[in-house]
N, C-alpha and C positions, 0 to 999 in steps of 0.2 A: 980485751975489756970492751964493755959497752958504755956509751955516754948518753946521759939524759940532760937536756937543757930546759931551763924555765926562765921567763922574763919576769922580774919583779922590780917595780919602781924604776924602770929604765936600766936596771942591772941584769946582766945575763948570768944566771947561776948554773952550775953544772954538777952532776953527780955521776960518779963512775960505778959501774956494776960489773960483776964477773962475766966472763964469756958465756955465751949461750949453752955450751956443752959442759961447763963446770957444774958440779953438784952443790946443792945447798948444804951448808955445814950441818951435820947431824941428821941428814935426810938422804934418801936414795933418789931424789928427784933432781933433774937438771934445772938450771936457771931459766933456760929458754930465752927467746928474744923479747925485748921490751915491746915490740909491735904485736906479739902473740897474745891475744886475749886469754887470760886465765893462767898464764905462766907465772912463776915466782918473780921474774924480772918485770913483767907487766904490773903485777900488784905492787911491787916495791916502788916502781916509778910513779904510778898513779897516787899512791899514798904520800910519797915525798912531795909531789906537786900540789896535792890538796892541803898538805900541812903548811906549805909556803903561802898559799892563797887564803885559806880559811881554816886555821887550826881549831877553831871552836864552832865549826859550822853545824854540829849536831846538838849544841846546847839550846834548849827551848825555854827554860824558865829562869826565874830569879831566886828560887829557893828549892829545897828538897820537896816541899809540897807541890810546887809548880811542875817539877819534873815528874813526880808521881802521877799527877793529873794527866799530863801529856802522854805518858807511856800507857796508862790505864785506858785512855780514850782511843788509843791507836791499836796497832797489832793485828792479829789474824782476822781476816774477813772484813776489815774496815780500811778503805783506801786512805792513804796518808793525808790527802787533802781534806777529807771529811773529818778525820780524827783531829787535825789541826784546827779546823773550824769549830768543832765542839770544845776543844781546849781553850780557844780564844774566848768563847762565851763563858765558860766556867771559871777561868783564871781570875777574873775580877770579883767573883762572888766572895762573900765573907765566909769564914770557917763555919760559923753557925748555920749558914744556909747549906753549905756543902756537907755538913754533918747530918742533914736531914735527907733521907732517901726520897721522900715525896717531892721535896724542892728540887733536888738534882734531876729527878725524873721529869718534872715539868719543864726544866730548862733543856733537857735532851729531846723531848718530844716536839718542841717547837722547831719548824724547818730551818735548816742552815743555808746560808748563802755560800755557794761553792762555784767558783768560775762563772759567775753571772747567772746561776740558776739555783733554784731551791731544791734541796735534797733532804731526805729524812735520815736520821742517824739510826743505824742498825743496832740491835741488842740494847736498846735504851733502858729497858727495865733491869736487865742483868748488870749493865755498867753503872746504873744509878746505885744499885746495891753495893757494888765494889767500891765506887768512889766515896760514898758516904762512910762506909766502914773503914776504908783506908785513911781518910782524913782524921777520923777519930783515933785510929790506931797509931798514926804518926806521932801523937803526943807521948807515946811510950818508947819511941825509937831514939836511941842515943846516936849522935853523929861523931862521937869521940874516937871510935875504933878505926882500924884500917879499912880499905875499900871492900875486901872480901867479908869482913865482919859486918859492915853496914849492909852489904848485899844479903848476907845470911839472915840478918835481923829483919829485913823487909820480906823475905820469903815467909809465907804463912799468913800475911795479911790477905784478906779476901781478894781473889782475882790476881794475886801476885805470886808467880812461881819463879824459878831461877832465871829464866830468860828475861821476864819483865823487870825483876829486881836488878839484874845486871845492866839492863838498858837504862834504868833510872840512875844507877851509880856511875856508869860510863858517862852519861850526859852531865850529871851534876858535878862530878869530881874530875872529869877528863881522865878517867881511870884507864890505865894500861894493864890492870891486874885482873880484869874480868872480861868475859866474852858474851856477846848476845847471839846465842846459837839458834837463829831462826832458819827457815827453810833455805833462804838464799845463801847464807854462810855455810850451811851444811852441804849444799850442792857444790859450792866453790871448793870446800875442803875435800869432798869426795873426788872431784876432778883432779885436784892436786895430789891426792894420795895421802894426805895427812890424817884422814879419818878412815877407819876400817869400815867396810861395807855393812858389817853386822852390828856396829854400834848404834844404839838408839838413844836419842837425846833424853828421853824420860828415865832411862836407866843409867846412862853413862855421861851425864852432863859434865861432871868434874874431869873425867878422863878426856873428853873431847875439848873442854876448855883449856886444859893443860897442853894438849897437842896443838891447838890453835895458837896459844901464847908462845909456845916454843918456836913455832914456825915464824911468827911475827918477829921475834927476836933474831932468828937466824937470818932473815932477809933485811934486817935493820929498819923495820917499819914500826911505827907506833901502833900498838894493838887497837887502841881506841879509834884511830883514823882508818886503819886498814879495814876494820869490820864495817865501817860506814861506807867506804869505797866499794867493798865487795857487795854490800846490800844494794847500793844505788846502781851498780853495774849489772848485777845478775838479774834484778827485776826489770831492767830495760832491754836486755838482750833479746833478739828474735829467738823464737822457740827452736829454730833449726840450729842455731849456734849453741844454745844450751844443750840440745840433744847430742851435739858433737863432743861435748865435754863429758865423755863417759867416765864413770868411776873405774879405778884400777886398784889393785891390792898394793899396800905399802911394801910388803915383803917379797914382791916379785923380783927375781934376780935380774931379769932383763927389764930394767926400768928406764923409760925414755920419755922426755917431754913430747917429742914429735909423735911417739906412738900413742900418747894419751889424747892429743888434740890434733884435729885435722887442720893443718896450717893453711890449707887452701881456703877454708871458710873463716878462719879466725885471724889471719893477718890483717892488720889495719891498712886501709888504702889512704 
């Protein structure tokens, strides 16, 4: 067995994990060591500690509208800090203003203050169109269904595909029934072997989502927190470590955690 400890409010908490050479239930991959970046044990331990400290660290808004704004203004090609600055500006605006593409564009074109400097928001015209259309479209969206039903109802609003819709639902509902399959999660999943190398997110989103959720359950981690942990970790890792996390086939008969990841590079000091 492996043991992970965390201090909370003066109390020492402990979680036991299977031995490094044990295999994850329902998978052909080994648990690996908790110190081995990218191993199932590592992801389980990190998700557990984040859940103890900040179980709602990913929630950004006070309503479905807020979460939709935050997720639309972030994403591919936009640094997280810039997206959050744009979100802070638009969040306090009235629905009538956000329903106007011209008004949203004017707000996005004004330079943002980010880490003590002025920056311009990329894709302002495109995102102004998406934001204004989404705010108008939210009036037709029912929040009565389950998490996947809400996600599917958001898909199709301008600028919102499965990934962004899942991001919105995960944040707003703390959902463990959806997955945000961005590049960082996909790289982590390929390194683990839970995704097949020939899967493509644009064609296999639900297959990949199911594989991710199955893995999260198998290691006893909340899917909503695990994907946040993976995202934060993978985006900050040095490129040499990411390169060492080479994809491998799930159905390889000789499947070993140590073969998939070079422990000399990935063991934490």
